[in-house]
C-alpha positions in Angstrom: -4.5 7.6 6.1 -4.7 6.5 9.7 -5.6 3.1 10.8 -7.2 2.3 14.1 -6.7 -1.0 15.8 -9.9 -2.8 16.6 -10.5 -3.3 20.3 -10.7 -6.9 21.4 -14.1 -8.0 22.6 -14.2 -9.2 26.2 -14.5 -12.9 26.6 -16.4 -14.3 29.5 -15.1 -17.5 31.1 -17.6 -19.6 33.1 -16.1 -21.0 36.4 -15.8 -24.7 36.7 -17.9 -26.1 39.5 -16.1 -27.9 42.3 -18.2 -31.0 41.9 -16.7 -31.5 38.4 -13.1 -31.0 39.6 -13.3 -33.1 42.8 -13.3 -36.6 41.1 -10.3 -35.6 39.0 -8.5 -34.1 42.0 -9.1 -37.3 44.0 -7.7 -39.4 41.2 -4.6 -37.3 40.9 -4.0 -37.4 44.7 -4.5 -41.2 44.7 -2.1 -41.7 41.7 0.5 -39.4 43.3 0.4 -41.3 46.6 0.9 -44.6 44.7 3.8 -43.2 42.8 5.3 -41.7 46.1 4.9 -45.1 47.8 6.7 -47.0 45.0 9.5 -44.4 44.8 10.0 -44.1 48.5 9.0 -47.3 50.3 8.8 -50.3 47.9 11.4 -52.4 49.5 12.0 -54.6 52.6 9.2 -55.1 55.1 6.7 -52.9 53.4 7.1 -54.6 50.0 3.9 -55.3 48.1 5.7 -56.9 45.2 8.2 -59.6 45.9 11.7 -59.5 44.4 13.9 -56.6 43.6 12.5 -55.6 40.2 10.7 -52.5 41.4 13.6 -51.4 43.6 16.1 -51.7 40.8 13.8 -50.0 38.3 13.4 -47.0 40.6 16.9 -47.1 42.1 18.3 -44.0 40.4 15.1 -42.0 40.9 15.3 -42.7 44.6 18.8 -41.3 44.8 17.8 -38.3 42.6 14.9 -37.4 45.0 17.0 -37.9 48.1 15.5 -41.2 49.4 18.0 -43.6 50.9 17.6 -47.1 49.7 20.7 -48.9 51.0 
């Protein structure tokens, strides 16, 4: 007895419109820029938060990513 494998049925995938992706993409870009600011620049003259708490919290991450901090 020979068995034949059933052929898979083609699946159609509808494209996602750009107007549905744009708000999420803008949110991701904004969040990424905020994270980049805090990792790279949150210290000294450009400090938004006073004290060294943010700097010390991100200190090792700065060195890992190659940002000088002192």
